[in-house]
C-alpha positions, 0 to 999 in steps of 0.5 A, spaced: 120 498 324 116 493 329 115 494 337 120 489 339 125 493 335 124 499 339 124 495 345 131 493 343 133 500 342 131 502 349 136 501 355 136 496 360 134 502 366 128 504 361 125 497 361 126 496 368 123 501 373 127 499 379 124 505 383 118 500 383 122 494 385 124 498 391 117 500 393 115 492 392 121 490 396 120 495 402 112 493 402 115 485 403 120 487 408 114 491 412 109 486 411 114 480 414 117 484 419 113 489 422 106 488 421 102 484 426 100 477 424 095 473 427 097 466 430 094 463 424 099 466 420 103 461 415 108 461 410 102 460 405 100 467 407 108 470 406 109 466 400 102 469 397 104 476 399 111 475 396 108 473 389 103 478 389 108 483 390 113 480 384 107 480 379 105 487 381 113 489 379 112 485 373 106 489 371 108 496 373 116 495 373 118 491 367 118 492 360 110 490 360 109 497 363 112 500 356 109 495 352 102 497 355 104 504 353 105 502 345 100 497 344 093 497 347 093 489 347 099 489 352 095 494 356 090 489 357 095 484 359 098 489 364 090 490 367 090 482 367 096 481 371 094 486 376 087 484 377 088 476 377 095 475 380 097 481 384 091 483 387 088 476 390 095 474 392 097 480 396 089 480 399 090 472 401 097 474 404 094 480 408 089 475 411 094 473 416 095 480 419 091 484 424 086 488 419 080 491 421 075 485 420 070 490 417 065 486 413 061 488 407 057 484 402 062 482 396 057 485 391 059 492 393 067 491 393 066 488 386 061 493 383 066 499 386 072 495 382 068 494 376 066 501 376 073 504 377 075 500 371 070 502 366 071 509 368 079 509 368 078 506 360 073 511 358 076 514 352 077 521 354 079 520 361 084 514 359 087 519 354 088 524 359 090 520 365 096 516 361 099 523 359 099 527 366 104 525 371 100 525 377 093 523 374 097 517 372 099 514 378 094 517 382 089 513 378 093 507 377 093 507 385 086 508 386 084 502 380 089 498 384 086 499 391 079 497 388 082 491 385 084 489 392 078 491 395 074 487 390 078 481 392 077 482 400 070 479 401 073 472 398 080 472 402 079 476 408 072 475 410 071 468 408 065 469 403 065 464 397 068 466 390 062 468 386 065 468 379 059 471 376 060 478 379 066 479 374 062 478 368 060 485 369 067 486 365 064 482 359 060 488 356 067 492 355 070 486 352 065 486 347 065 493 346 072 493 344 071 487 340 065 490 336 067 497 336 068 500 329 071 507 331 078 508 334 077 509 341 084 512 344 088 517 341 093 515 345 095 510 341 095 513 334 097 520 336 105 520 336 105 526 341 101 523 346 104 517 345 111 520 347 108 523 353 105 516 355 112 513 354 115 519 358 111 517 364 113 510 365 121 511 364 125 512 371 127 518 373 133 520 369 132 516 363 132 520 357 127 519 351 132 523 346 134 516 344 128 515 340 127 519 334 120 521 331 121 516 326 121 511 331 115 514 335 111 513 329 113 506 327 111 504 334 104 506 332 099 501 330 097 500 323 090 499 324 088 501 331 081 498 331 084 491 330 088 493 336 082 494 340 079 487 338 085 484 340 085 487 346 078 485 347 079 478 345 085 477 350 081 480 356 075 476 354 079 470 353 082 470 360 075 472 363 072 466 360 078 461 362 077 464 369 070 463 369 070 456 367 076 454 371 072 456 377 066 453 375 069 446 374 073 447 380 067 448 385 064 442 381 070 438 383 070 440 390 062 438 391 063 431 387 069 429 393 065 432 399 
């Protein structure tokens, strides 16, 4: 049975987490109506923050979150949505607010994010935090905060975006692509997979609608191939981001 068949057997409330949606909408309301703004605040900042919140919901409250529990490639897509869409859009929106203007060299926030990203994806740690309720949400919160912090120098403090800093993620991509061992037990052990899926279901939604056969059917046939696909997805997106950024810089210089 395919993963898509399992998704079709899940209820609407299991696929869409309205608790996450409520928190996102609450954050948007607080941002728009309660947080003090600079005189330079424009509609672009407001729209950017709203779009960032919507991308955050897509990553954490949509079926993508459940798919990321079943297949590693979708977890990487989830990380991409958070890192390259939700985080920079939210940070750009915050540029129009009265935040503490504490500046630091951009290499340090980026290095902090990359370090946390690597530690989070260490196989022993990843298998644990993805199956423990408190650790799961605390670790995701810390990871996303470091993503926001990593973009802060470029959007809050006016530094030029040094895309070369983000090539620090390339070694992880290559490691996943060329690894010949199964790294994450959570995607091959049915009991760990069940615990991981339980964590992303909204409160009150039961897992009993899925049988053990369905759980086993959702496991990747070849986890090593799954890792290679996930590494390839992340590497492709990072290369596109890197090339697009370089071409944009060239075009700006040409027309100055």
